[in-house]
C-alpha positions, 0 to 999 in steps of 0.5 A, a space after each residue: 500500500 503506497 503512501 501516495 494512494 491515500 492522499 485524499 478521499 473521494 471529496 478531495 479531503 486529505 486523508 490521515 495515511 497512519 489511521 488509514 493504514 491501521 484501519 486497513 490492516 485491521 479490517 483485513 486481519 479481522 475479516 481473515 481471522 474471523 473466518 478462520 476461527 469461524 470455520 474452526 468452531 463450526 467444524 471442530 468444536 460444533 459451535 454453530 451460534 459462535 460460528 455465525 457471529 464470526 462469520 457475520 463479523 468476518 463479512 462486515 470487516 471484509 465489506 469495510 475493507 473493500 470500501 476503504 479501498 474503493 472509496 477511501 472514506 476513513 471516517 466510515 472505516 474507522 467507525 466500522 473497525 472501532 464498532 467491530 472491535 468494541 462489539 467483539 470485546 463486549 461479546 467475549 467478555 460476556 462469553 467468558 464470563 469476565 475472565 482476565 483475557 477479555 480485559 487484555 482485549 478491552 485495553 486493545 479496544 481502547 487504544 484502538 478506539 481513541 487512535 482511529 476515531 480521535 479524542 472527541 468522538 472516541 469519548 462517546 464511544 468509550 463511555 458507551 463501552 465502559 457502560 456496557 462492560 460495567 452493566 454485564 459486570 454488576 448484572 452477573 457479578 454473582 454468577 461469574 466466578 471472576 467477579 466474586 472478589 471485589 478486587 477483581 472488579 475494581 481491578 478491571 474497572 480501574 485499568 479501563 479507566 487508566 488506559 482510557 485516560 492515558 489514551 486520551 492524553 496521548 492522542 490529544 497530545 498528537 492532535 494539538 501537535 498536528 493542528 499546530 503544524 497545519 496552522 503553521 503550514 497554512 498561515 502567513 508567518 508575518 500577517 496571520 492570515 492564510 498563505 497562497 497555498 492555503 487560500 487557493 485550496 480554500 478557494 477550490 473548496 468553496 467553488 466546490 460547495 457553490 457548484 451544486 447551487 449555482 452561486 457566484 463568488 468574487 476574487 479581489 487581488 490587492 496590491 499595495 501601491 509603490 511598496 518597493 519605495 516604502 521598503 527602499 526609503 524606510 527599510 524592511 522593517 517599516 514595510 513589514 508593519 505596513 503589511 501587517 497594518 494593511 491586512 488588519 484594515 482589510 480584515 476589518 472591512 470584510 464580513 466573517 464569512 469572507 476570506 483573506 489571504 496573502 498571495 505574495 510580498 505586497 499582494 493579497 487576495 480576498 474571496 468574497 461569497 457573492 457575485 452581485 456586481 453592486 455588492 462586490 464593487 462596494 465591498 472592494 471600494 470599502 477595502 480601498 477606503 479602509 487602507 487609503 482613508 487614514 495614514 498608517 502609523 509606523 515607527 518613522 511616523 504616519 504614512 499614507 498608503 494606498 492600494 489597487 484592487 483587481 476583481 473577478 466574478 463568477 460562477 465555478 462552472 464559468 471561471 475556475 480557480 486559475 482563471 478567476 486569479 488571470 482575470 483579477 490579475 489582469 484588471 489589477 494591471 488595469 487599475 495600476 495603469 489608471 493611476 492606482 488606488 482605484 478598483 477595477 472590475 472590467 
């Protein structure tokens, strides 16, 4: 199984390769071992009921494994794997009457649960699992020899709680590290808004969402006028102050659902989830005025800065991401040619 094969699922979302790999091999292993045990129990031990359960598990596992290969739906495969593992452990716990071996398999389920589902979803399945185990333990405590001792019951419950806490903490630490890495990979280091790659990815995703609704959107390319002169006269540190201040003014001039990114040194992009010409033009002018209206305070004093804006609008069916960038860039060039500090929509 090559890592590149698991880059995305059918919806274009990135797959977690490690989780996909665990789900892939666990479902395959569970299908094969359940089939083998089912045949042994049927032929050798004549345990028809147990064989039936194992054949059902084998069939579901195999179906999940095939589905994961074809559709790459990791979330569904993870739920199948966790559901089967939890169900088998509860069944085995009942079948062996809370023997110690069942507790060992319960620990395996807890770790698999948090790894495949993540901390948020796994807490619910862990709670249901623990409730099932405790329910069986208290319901059959008098009949099952393994639970006659208070120490045995306390050890089983204590071990599962301890393993649950450890698995949760381990997975949460990993999730936080991944979230931090993703944030660093997606954000522009200076301004904190999305970088070019993340902006394009987000814009493509928005277009996919709008395609079925036949909605239009608008792309604004914003460039700082005469920015090279600011750097040459005052230095790059002051230039960075200007960049940060401009981004703050752009963000304050758009709505919460609009999307802002830095796509070049002094070039920014704004994605508006609206295609009406008057609305788009009004928002583009609001952005231009937000920057030009008041001088930017810097260490060398207030600097009057203006921007030029090129605008492209269209539906996902008429203009893809690359075409919208090309059109907006062309109109940005026209805004520069007209004397700067203006908006050009075409």
